[in-house]
C-alpha positions in Angstrom: 39.6 34.0 -42.7 37.0 35.6 -40.4 34.5 32.9 -41.4 37.0 30.1 -40.7 37.9 31.5 -37.2 34.2 31.9 -36.4 33.5 28.3 -37.5 36.4 27.0 -35.4 35.3 28.9 -32.3 31.7 27.5 -32.8 33.0 23.9 -33.1 35.1 24.4 -29.9 32.0 25.8 -28.1 29.9 22.8 -29.1 32.7 20.4 -28.1 33.2 21.8 -24.7 29.4 22.1 -24.1 29.1 18.3 -24.7 32.1 17.6 -22.6 30.6 19.6 -19.7 27.4 17.6 -19.9 29.3 14.4 -19.7 31.1 15.5 -16.6 28.0 16.6 -14.8 26.0 13.4 -15.5 26.5 10.5 -13.1 28.2 7.4 -14.6 25.2 5.2 -13.4 22.7 7.3 -15.4 20.8 6.6 -18.6 20.4 2.9 -18.0 17.4 0.7 -18.7 15.6 -1.0 -15.8 13.4 -4.1 -15.8 10.7 -4.7 -13.2 8.0 -7.4 -13.1 4.4 -6.5 -12.2 2.5 -9.3 -10.6 -0.6 -8.4 -12.6 -1.9 -5.9 -15.2 -2.7 -2.5 -13.6 -6.5 -2.3 -13.5 -6.3 1.4 -14.3 -3.7 4.1 -14.4 -6.2 6.7 -13.1 -4.5 7.8 -9.8 -7.8 8.7 -8.2 -9.2 5.2 -8.4 -6.0 3.0 -8.8 -5.7 0.7 -5.8 -3.8 -2.4 -6.8 0.0 -2.7 -6.2 0.8 -3.0 -9.9 -1.0 0.3 -10.6 0.8 2.0 -7.7 4.2 1.2 -9.3 3.2 2.5 -12.7 1.3 5.6 -11.4 4.3 6.7 -9.4 6.4 6.7 -12.5 3.9 8.5 -14.7 2.6 11.1 -12.2 3.9 13.3 -9.5 2.0 14.6 -6.5 2.9 17.6 -4.3 5.8 15.6 -2.8 7.8 12.5 -3.3 9.0 10.1 -0.6 12.6 9.3 -0.1 14.2 6.0 1.2 13.5 7.3 4.7 9.8 7.6 3.9 10.1 11.4 4.4 8.8 13.9 1.9 10.9 16.0 -0.5 9.7 18.4 -3.2 7.6 17.0 -6.0 5.3 19.5 -7.9 5.4 21.6 -4.7 8.9 23.2 -4.4 8.1 24.2 -0.8 5.3 24.1 1.8 4.6 25.6 5.2 2.2 24.5 8.0 0.4 27.1 10.0 -2.4 27.4 12.6 -0.9 24.5 14.6 -0.4 22.4 11.4 -4.1 22.5 10.5 -3.4 24.6 7.4 -0.8 23.8 4.7 0.2 26.1 1.9 2.1 24.5 -1.0 4.0 26.6 -3.5 4.1 24.8 -6.9 7.1 25.1 -9.2 6.2 27.0 -12.4 8.1 24.5 -14.6 5.7 21.6 -13.9 4.0 20.4 -17.1 1.7 17.8 -18.4 2.9 15.3 -21.0 0.4 16.4 -23.7 1.4 17.9 -27.0 0.9 21.4 -25.8 3.0 20.8 -22.7 0.2 22.3 -20.6 1.4 23.8 -17.2 0.4 21.9 -14.1 -1.5 24.3 -11.8 -3.0 24.4 -8.3 -6.4 24.0 -9.9 -5.3 20.6 -11.2 -4.9 19.5 -7.6 -8.2 21.1 -6.4 -10.0 19.3 -9.2 -8.2 16.0 -8.4 -9.0 16.2 -4.7 -12.7 17.0 -5.4 -13.0 14.3 -8.0 -11.4 11.7 -5.7 -13.9 12.4 -2.9 -16.9 12.7 -5.2 -19.5 9.8 -4.5 -19.8 9.4 -8.3 -16.1 8.5 -8.6 -16.2 5.7 -6.0 -12.6 5.9 -5.2 -11.5 3.0 -3.0 -8.6 5.0 -1.5 -10.1 8.4 -0.8 -10.4 7.7 2.9 -6.8 8.9 3.3 -8.2 12.4 2.5 -10.7 12.4 5.3 -8.3 14.5 7.4 -9.1 17.4 5.0 -11.9 19.8 6.1 -15.3 18.6 4.9 -13.8 15.6 3.0 -15.9 13.0 4.7 -19.1 15.1 4.1 -18.2 15.7 0.4 -17.7 11.9 0.0 -21.0 11.2 1.7 -22.8 13.7 -0.7 -24.0 15.9 2.2 -21.8 18.9 1.4 -21.0 20.3 -2.1 -17.5 19.7 -3.5 -16.7 23.5 -3.5 -16.8 23.4 0.3 -13.8 21.0 0.5 -11.0 22.5 2.4 -8.8 22.9 -0.7 -8.3 26.2 -2.5 -6.1 27.7 -5.2 -5.5 31.4 -4.5 -3.4 31.5 -7.7 -2.0 29.1 -10.3 1.0 28.2 -8.2 -0.4 28.2 -4.7 -2.5 25.4 -3.1 -4.0 25.8 0.4 -5.3 22.8 2.3 -7.3 23.1 5.5 -7.4 20.1 7.8 -9.9 18.9 10.5 -7.1 18.6 13.1 -3.4 19.1 13.6 -1.5 16.8 11.3 2.2 17.7 11.1 3.0 14.9 8.7 0.2 15.7 6.2 2.6 16.5 3.4 4.0 13.0 3.4 0.6 11.4 2.6 0.1 13.6 -0.4 2.7 11.4 -2.2 -0.1 8.7 -2.5 -1.7 8.3 -6.0 -5.1 9.5 -4.9 -3.6 13.0 -4.2 -2.0 13.3 -7.6 -3.2 16.1 -10.0 -5.8 15.7 -12.7 -6.3 18.0 -15.7 -10.0 18.6 -15.8 -10.2 19.5 -19.6 -8.3 16.3 -20.6 -10.2 14.1 -18.1 -13.6 15.3 -19.4 -12.4 14.7 -23.0 -11.9 11.0 -22.3 -15.6 10.4 -21.6 -15.1 8.0 -18.7 -12.1 6.1 -20.2 -9.4 8.1 -18.4 -6.4 5.9 -17.6 -7.6 2.8 -19.5 -5.6 3.3 -22.7 -2.6 5.3 -23.9 -4.7 7.9 -25.7 -6.8 8.5 -22.6 -3.9 9.3 -20.4 -1.5 12.2 -19.7 0.9 12.4 -16.8 3.1 14.9 -15.2 5.7 12.5 -13.8 9.4 11.7 -14.5 8.4 9.1 -17.1 5.9 8.7 -19.9 4.6 5.8 -22.0 7.0 5.1 -24.9 4.9 5.9 -28.0 1.6 4.3 -29.2 3.0 0.8 -28.7 4.3 1.4 -25.2 1.4 -0.3 -23.4 0.5 -3.9 -24.4 -2.3 -5.1 -22.1 -1.4 -8.2 -20.2 2.2 -8.1 -21.5 4.2 -4.9 -20.7 4.3 -1.2 -20.0 7.3 0.5 -21.6 8.3 3.9 -20.3 10.9 6.5 -21.3 12.2 9.6 -19.5 9.7 12.4 -20.0 11.0 15.5 -21.8 8.5 17.7 -20.0 9.6 16.8 -16.5 11.5 19.5 -14.7 11.5 18.4 -11.1 14.1 19.0 -8.4 15.8 15.7 -9.3 16.4 14.7 -12.9 15.3 11.1 -13.6 18.4 8.9 -13.9 17.0 6.0 -15.9 16.4 6.4 -19.7 13.9 3.6 -19.8 11.7 1.5 -17.5 10.2 -1.8 -18.7 7.4 -3.1 -16.5 6.7 -6.7 -17.7 3.3 -8.1 -16.6 3.9 -11.5 -15.2 1.9 -14.4 -16.8 2.1 -18.1 -17.4 4.5 -17.6 -20.3 7.1 -15.4 -18.5 6.6 -16.3 -14.8 9.7 -16.0 -12.7 10.3 -19.1 -10.6 13.7 -18.1 -9.2 13.9 -14.4 -8.3 17.6 -14.6 -7.3 18.6 -16.1 -10.6 16.4 -13.5 -12.4 18.4 -10.8 -10.6 21.7 -12.4 -11.5 20.9 -12.9 -15.2 19.5 -9.3 -15.6 16.0 -10.5 -16.3 15.0 -8.0 -13.6 16.9 -5.3 -11.8 14.7 -5.4 -8.7 12.1 -7.8 -7.4 10.2 -9.0 -4.3 11.8 -12.0 -2.7 11.1 -14.3 0.3 13.1 -14.1 3.5 15.3 -17.1 2.6 15.8 -15.7 -1.0 16.9 -12.3 0.5 20.0 -13.8 2.0 20.9 -15.5 -1.3 20.4 -12.2 -3.2 22.5 -10.3 -0.8 25.3 -13.0 -1.0 25.6 -12.3 -4.7 26.1 -8.5 -4.1 22.5 -7.3 -4.1 20.9 -5.0 -1.6 17.8 -5.8 0.5 14.9 -3.6 1.8 12.4 -5.1 4.1 9.2 -4.0 5.9 7.3 -5.8 8.8 3.9 -4.8 7.6 1.7 -7.9 7.7 0.1 -9.8 10.5 -0.8 -13.5 10.2 -3.4 -15.1 12.5 -6.5 -17.1 12.9 -9.5 -15.5 11.2 -13.0 -16.7 11.7 -15.8 -16.4 9.1 -18.4 -14.7 11.2 -21.1 -15.4 8.6 -20.6 -19.2 8.8 -23.2 -21.3 10.7 -20.8 -22.1 13.5 -18.4 -19.2 13.8 -21.1 -16.5 14.0 -21.1 -17.3 17.7 -18.6 -15.1 19.7 -18.4 -17.8 22.4 -17.4 -20.5 19.9 -14.8 -18.3 18.3 -13.4 -17.4 21.7 -13.4 -21.1 22.7 -11.3 -22.1 19.8 -8.8 -19.3 20.5 -8.5 -19.8 24.2 -8.3 -23.6 24.2 -4.7 -23.9 22.9 -1.3 -23.2 24.5 0.1 -20.1 22.7 3.7 -20.8 23.8 3.6 -24.3 22.3 2.1 -23.1 19.0 4.6 -20.3 18.6 7.5 -22.8 18.9 6.8 -23.6 15.3 7.0 -20.1 13.8 7.6 -20.1 10.1 11.1 -19.0 9.0 11.9 -15.3 9.1 8.7 -14.6 11.0 8.3 -13.0 14.5 5.6 -13.6 17.2 2.7 -11.1 16.9 1.3 -9.7 20.2 -1.1 -7.4 18.3 -3.2 -7.2 15.2 -1.7 -3.8 14.3 2.0 -4.2 13.3 4.6 -2.7 15.7 6.0 -0.3 13.0 2.6 1.4 12.6 2.7 5.2 13.1 0.0 7.8 13.9 0.6 11.4 12.9 4.3 10.6 12.5 4.7 9.0 15.9 4.8 5.3 16.9 1.1 4.2 17.4 1.8 1.8 20.2 3.4 4.4 22.4 0.5 6.8 21.8 -2.0 4.0 22.6 -0.2 3.3 25.9 -0.7 -0.4 25.6 -0.8 -3.6 23.5 -0.9 -7.4 23.7 -4.7 -7.4 23.6 -4.9 -11.0 22.3 -7.1 -13.4 24.2 -5.3 -15.5 26.8 -5.6 -19.2 27.3 -8.7 -20.2 29.4 -9.1 -23.6 31.1 -12.9 -23.1 30.8 -12.8 -22.9 27.0 -15.0 -26.0 26.7 -17.7 -24.2 28.7 -17.5 -21.3 26.3 -18.0 -23.8 23.4 -21.0 -25.3 25.2 -22.6 -21.9 25.7 -22.1 -21.1 22.0 -23.7 -24.3 20.9 -26.6 -23.7 23.1 -27.1 -20.2 21.7 -27.2 -21.7 18.2 -29.6 -24.5 19.3 -27.0 -27.1 18.3 -26.7 -30.3 20.3 -23.2 -31.1 19.2 -20.1 -29.6 17.5 -20.0 -30.2 13.8 -16.8 -30.8 11.8 -14.5 -27.8 11.6 -11.8 -27.3 8.9 -9.0 -24.8 9.1 -7.6 -23.6 5.8 -3.9 -22.4 5.8 -0.8 -21.9 3.7 0.9 -25.0 2.6 4.0 -24.4 4.8 5.6 -27.1 7.0 5.9 -24.9 10.1 2.3 -23.6 9.7 1.1 -27.1 9.6 3.0 -27.9 12.8 1.4 -24.8 14.5 -2.0 -26.0 13.5 -1.3 -29.5 14.7 -0.6 -28.1 18.2 -4.0 -26.2 18.1 -5.9 -29.3 16.8 -4.3 -31.5 19.5 -5.7 -29.1 22.2 -9.1 -28.9 20.5 -9.3 -32.7 20.3 -8.6 -33.0 24.0 -11.0 -30.3 25.2 -13.8 -30.5 22.7 -13.8 -34.3 22.1 -14.1 -33.9 18.4 -12.1 -34.3 15.2 -10.7 -31.3 13.3 -9.4 -30.9 9.8 -6.6 -28.9 8.2 -6.6 -27.9 4.5 -3.2 -26.5 3.3 -3.5 -24.4 0.2 -1.3 -22.3 -2.2 -1.5 -18.7 -1.1 -3.5 -17.6 -4.2 -6.1 -20.2 -3.5 -6.1 -19.3 0.2 -6.7 -15.7 -0.7 -9.5 -16.6 -3.1 -11.3 -18.8 -0.5 -11.2 -16.1 2.1 -12.4 -13.4 -0.3 -15.4 -15.6 -1.3 -16.2 -16.6 2.3 -15.7 -20.3 1.5 -14.2 -21.2 4.8 -14.9 -21.6 8.6 -11.5 -20.8 10.1 -8.4 -19.6 8.2 -4.8 -18.9 9.1 -4.3 -15.9 6.9 -2.6 -12.5 6.5 -3.9 -9.0 7.2 -1.9 -6.4 5.2 -3.1 -2.8 5.3 -2.9 -0.6 2.2 -1.0 2.1 4.1 0.4 3.2 7.4 -1.7 4.0 10.5 -4.0 2.0 12.8 -7.1 2.9 10.7 -5.6 1.2 7.7 -5.5 -2.1 9.6 -8.7 -1.8 11.6 -10.9 -0.6 8.7 -10.3 -3.9 7.0 -12.8 -5.3 9.5 -15.5 -2.6 9.0 -19.0 -3.8 8.0 -18.7 -1.8 4.7 -15.3 -3.2 3.7 -15.8 -5.5 0.6 -12.6 -7.4 1.4 -13.3 -7.9 5.1 -11.6 -11.3 5.7 -13.9 -12.2 8.6 -17.1 -11.0 6.8 -17.8 -9.3 10.2 -20.6 -6.8 10.6 -20.6 -4.9 13.9 -22.1 -1.4 14.2 -20.4 -0.8 17.5 -17.0 -1.4 16.0 -17.8 0.7 13.0 -18.9 3.6 15.3 -15.5 3.4 17.2 -13.6 3.8 13.9 -15.8 6.6 12.8 -15.3 8.4 16.1 -11.5 8.0 15.8 -11.6 9.5 12.3 -13.7 12.4 13.3 -11.7 13.0 16.4 -8.4 13.0 14.6 -5.1 14.0 16.2 -3.2 12.1 18.9 -6.3 11.8 21.0 -7.6 9.3 18.4 -5.0 6.8 19.6 -7.0 5.8 22.6 -10.1 5.2 20.5 -8.1 3.1 18.1 -6.8 1.1 21.0 -10.3 0.4 22.3 -11.3 -0.7 18.8 -8.3 -3.0 18.7 -9.2 -4.5 22.1 -12.8 -5.0 21.0 -11.7 -6.8 17.8 -9.7 -9.2 20.0 -12.4 -9.7 22.6 -14.9 -10.6 19.9 -12.6 -13.4 18.7 -12.7 -12.2 15.1 -8.9 -12.3 14.4 -6.2 -13.8 16.6 -2.7 -12.5 15.9 0.1 -15.1 15.7 3.1 -13.8 13.8 4.4 -10.8 11.8 5.7 -11.2 8.3 8.4 -9.1 6.7 8.3 -8.3 3.0 11.6 -8.3 1.3 12.7 -6.5 -1.9 16.0 -7.1 -3.6 18.0 -5.0 -6.1 20.6 -6.6 -8.3 24.3 -6.0 -7.8 25.3 -2.5 -8.9 21.7 -1.2 -8.8 21.2 1.9 -6.6 18.5 4.4 -5.8 15.4 2.3 -6.1 13.0 3.2 -3.3 10.5 0.7 -2.1 7.5 1.8 -0.1 5.9 -0.3 2.7 2.4 -1.8 2.5 2.8 -2.6 -1.1 2.5 1.2 -1.9 4.8 1.1 -4.9 8.3 1.5 -6.1 10.1 4.7 -7.1 12.7 4.6 -9.9 13.4 8.3 -10.4 16.9 8.0 -8.9 17.6 4.5 -9.9 21.2 4.0 -11.2 23.1 1.1 -12.5 26.9 0.6 -12.6 
């Protein structure tokens, strides 16, 4: 009898424990989510990952000191708390003791994993394309240049769960930028065991994030990346989804109608155009948007003709801006500056700190004289044919027609327009196969430096192929100066870029992201910096 009573009590205990779990778990949890990646991630190594596809995958597989919410503000990641001191030039992060890696041993994540990751990201041998975000850290720039040893970097680990970061200047919002992939931890022992193949295959990767790759067949290159909720993750927020399926878009599975893909369940979230955003919202979806891209006239400063500042300025100042902007593409707004209006510096609006804007070159009735001066400098007797490449958009073509009409009248010549699909437009600009282009400038992150550094001499993807030591020196000075005082230096660099006639701002583009009806909690980051699914739910 005693055995029967004990067994009955045990059954009731188990029954009620399961019932309790069900009550505590949200109804929209444990769902599968589908998301398309525009391309195959080049690597899943956070310290060198720079493409947008990798940013999405890395955010699911890894976790930095903090995570960013829908308001772009930080909340606890591996660090359960942090405090700034010495006028926010020193930050002390306390790591949660439950943080673990996804290896078989479930190795604890320690402060030394962050010290090693930061040093490795800044090492000249690593060649990280994103490590400039770390230059606010004491001696980071010098470590990256190879002039100071890595152990002099302003990052230390007093114990396994304490990380201290010393900065070059006061930066109250420093914790927020540590959510970026380049700041994520790296286990030195595992990294060294991969012999240079870290992040390239499943067996050469361990993470510490809310999700992990689903078994040995979870990553099929060029096809998909299949993730499941990690059983080693013990962060502040339990991951809601049970599975994430990142399909790599290719010719066989390309989505031609994003709105229909949302409705059919092919995807649960996707990037859409401005016009498609309205349709997605009409069928019950939710929309997130960011005005983070500036379109304008960009001049190839290495071409025979456009290497002349006077000629570039002549083309810019010959047309009537007001008439051109009458033909703005749909869902776009006029751009007065190269740096988008939403840009912040040290957590504050950049434009207010810079005390100015609208630096674009104004119309000049003497534009023809500028052209003549430029031709004379180049020892050219006449203006050769000029072609402007641009997106194949009806409104853009109307804008360019207005410009060309003005050029025809003032320069007494004939000018060509070559509309292209956006992928071909991007390829031509990257290769330098153009004279003038109407093209986008989209930074990889927030801040004036992210925009302006695209035009540095050392930038491989510099759209204007511009090399100007004076401009480079301005940006270097702003970086070294740091703090709010750097706003004035950035403003001067922005003015200089306009005055040199390198890039002329015309309009801002918003990027739109849609979630299907019933989908909640998906967080999109601006500047193509990734998508967070940790709290994604589905009714």
